N, C-alpha and C positions, 0 to 999 in steps of 0.2 A: 504493499499499500504506499510506501514512501514516494512511488511515482505519481500518486494522486494527492496525497496530503503532505503538506510541508510539516516540518517538526514544530512549528509554532502553532499548529492546529491542536496539539495537546493542551497547551496553555489556554487557548481560546475556548476549548471544551470545558475546562475546568471553571474558567470565569463564567461561562454561560449557565453552569449548574449553580455556582454560588449566586449569581444574579437572579436566577429563577427562584431560588430559595428565599432571597431577600424580598422578592416581589410578593411571594406568597405570605410571608410573615408580616409584611407591611399591609397587605390586604386584610389579613386576619384582624391585626390591630385596629385598622380603620373601621371595619364592620362591627368590631366590639364596641368601640367608642361611639359609633353611629346608633346602635341599638340601645345605648345608655343615655343618649343625648335627648333634650327636651323635643327635637324634632320627631322622635319616636314615642317618648313617653308623655309628651305634652306638659311636662312639669314646668310650672311658672307661667304658662300660657292663660290668657284670659279670654274666655269664649265670648262670642258676640250673641248675648242672650236677647230674647224678645223684649224683656224689660231689665234695664240695668239695676238689678236689686243689689242694695248696698248692705252687707252684713254689719259692717262698722257703724253705720247709721242706726240700724234696728237693734243691734246688740249692745254696742257701747253707748250710743246716743239715747236710745229709749229704754234700754235695759230689758229687752225681750228675751225670755229664756229659750234655749235651743229646743226644749220639748214642746213649745207652743206651736212650732211649725213642723218639726220633725217628730210627730206624735208617736211613731212605733219604734223609736230608737232603742228603747229598753225592753221591748217584748217581741221584736220581730227580727228576722234576718236582714232587713232593709230599714234605713232610717226614714223613708218616706218623703215624697215631695208634697208640699202643702197644697191642698185644693184652693181653688180661686175663692171659695168661701172664707177661708183663713184670711186672705187679704182683704177681703171685702168687710170683714168684721171691724176693721179700722177705717178703711178708705171709703166706706159708705158714709163716713162722717167727716173725714178730713181729706184734703187735696182731691175733693171729688171731681174737679174739672181739669186736673193736671194733664197735659197732653202726654206726659211720660207714662201715664197709668191707662191710657187708652186701651192697650191689649188686655188689661186686667178687667176693665169694665165691659169690653166686647165679649170676653170669655164668660163673664157672669150673665150677660144677656142672652147669648146664644147657647150656653151650656157646653161649648167646646173647649177643652183643655188647652192651657197654654203650652206651647211646645218648647219647653225649657231644654237647654243642651246639657247633657250630663257631663259634670266636670271630673268626678271620680268614677271611672268606668273600668271595672276589671273584666278580663276576658270571660267568655261564657263557660269555660271549662273550670273556673276557679270558684269554689264555694266560700263565700265570706258571710259570717253572721254578725250583724251589729250588736245584738242583744247580749250575746256571750261575752264580747269585749267590754261592753259598757258595765255588765254586772260582775266583771271580774277585775275591775280596777283600771281600766285603760281609759284615759281621758280623751275627749275630743281632740284636743290640740296635738296629742301625741301622733296622730295621723294626718289631721286636717290642717295643722298649724294654727297660727293666731287669727282664726276666722273673724274675731271681733275687731281686728285692725284692717281687715280687707274691704275696701270700697267696691271692689268687683271680686268675686269669688274666683280663685284659681287653685290649681293643684300644687300643694306645698311639697310633697315627697313624690318620688318616681313611682311607687306602688308596684315595682317590679319584684319578682320572687326573691331576690337576694335581699331586698329591703325588708320584706316580711320575715324572712328566715333570721335576719339579724336580731329581730325582736323575739321570735319564738325560741332562738337559742339562749336568750338571756332575758326573759320577760321582766325580771326584777327592776331593771333600769327604768321601766316606764310605769310601774305599779304606783298607785295613789289611793288615798282613802276614798270611799264611795262618795262622800260629800264634797269632793274635789273634782269629780268627774267632768263637770261643766265649767270649772274655773280655768279659763284660758291662760291666765297669768301663772298658774301653779309651776313652781320650779323645783319642788322638793325641799327637804329639810337641810339645814346647814348649822354650823357651830353657832352663828348669829341668830339664826331663827330655827330652833329645834322644834320638833313635833313629838308629842306624847300620844302613844296609841295603846289601847287595851282591847281585850275581846270579851264578849258576853257569853261566848260558846255557841255551838251550833244549834239552830232552832228550826224545826220542821215548818216548811213553807217560806222561809226567809232566805234570800240569797246570801251566800257566805260573805260577800262584801259588806253587807249590812250588819254583820254581827260584830264588826270592828269599830270602836269609838276612837277618833282621834281629834287632837286639839292642839293648838299652838301655844296654849296658855298651860303653865304648870298647874295641874288639878290640885295638888296639895297646897300651893301658895295661895290661890284665889278661891278655892272651894268649887264644889261640883257645879252649883247652879250658875256660875258665871263662866265656866269653861266653854269657850267658843273659838272656832277657827278664824273668826273675824278679828280677834284681838291680838295685840302684839305680845310676844312671849317675854317673860322675865328672864334674867340671865342667872348664871351660877346656881341652878337648882339641882337637887338630887336626881339620880338617874332612873329610880324605880319608885313608884308610889302605889299603895294599896288605898282604894277609895270605894265607898259604896255609892254608886250612881245608877240612876235608871237608864235602861237601854234607850237610846234615842239616836235617830239616823244622822244628826250632825254633830254627835259627839258630846253634846251637852247633857246635863242631868234633867230629867223630866220631873214633874212635881210630885209624882206618886210612884211607888214601887221602887225597888233597889236590887242591883246585882253587884256582887263582888267583883270588881274589875282591877286587874293588875296592870297598871299603866307603865310603860317603858319609854324612855327618852331616846330619840333618834336624831342624830346630827349630820347624817349624810343619807343620800338616796340608796346606796347599796345595802346598808343595813335595814332601812325601812322596806325596801323591796323584797329582801329575803324573808323579813317577818310576814309581810302581806302575802308572799308567795305560799307560805305554809298555811296561813289563816284562810286564804281564799281556795284552798285545795286545788291549786293549779297543776296540771299534769307536768312531768319532768320534760326538760328540753328534747330528750330523744323522742318522746311520744308527740310533742308539739310539732316537731319538725318532720314527722312521717308524712309520706305522700298523701295518705287518705284523709289527713286533716283538712286539706284545701281542695284536693281533687276527688270529686265523688263519681 
């Protein structure tokens, strides 16, 4: 073959193989980055809705609770899109002639639903249950971000499988007290803002998350009746407290009845998360990350 191929052909062949390998690697990296990009995941993109509904105005400005519009979030696999009637409960009285709300009034008159564009849209082969996450201590902002600060709703996270698995492999980092599920500003305990939690024990018919009482006020220092998550915590308090308080969903003592609650002080999210992980009876990471958890 020397009569056909010059000796330099060997080097050329080697370079061709190396170049082909580099092209394949570059193509793989490019496709990997592309499928993680907002162009594919729609992360951070704001949909052009028929009505530019502002969560910031309604939640932060007017103080409307999440469940008022998303009525099934605690008891169904889906949060629910509010019916036109929900909008008209207020807008039959205020802003009745606003041009911005013409699609809402038209929907009310004709009975035809507003065609909202779904912002958080999982693939059809993925089974996601809203109620189990809410009732097991996962807050709205953990998945949806600071919705209360969004003039126009957008997707905060990628919602890709790796993002879900990061939480399923270590759910403790996102767990919070049941009465803080809808608190968008919740950041977890710290040394300057500790949280005290205790449990009343499992009760039939009561979600496990509601058997845990948590407060940012030292129960021993201020007394059971004033323990509330709205108050600022005192500093340099004992780590654990025994207190007779009535079981109450917001962690405060009720006027009647008493249960012996052992309060423990938490100064970081990891310790609180591990405590709640046990109290909420959440499955271990191996079970949570199994295929059948999300793929039915």
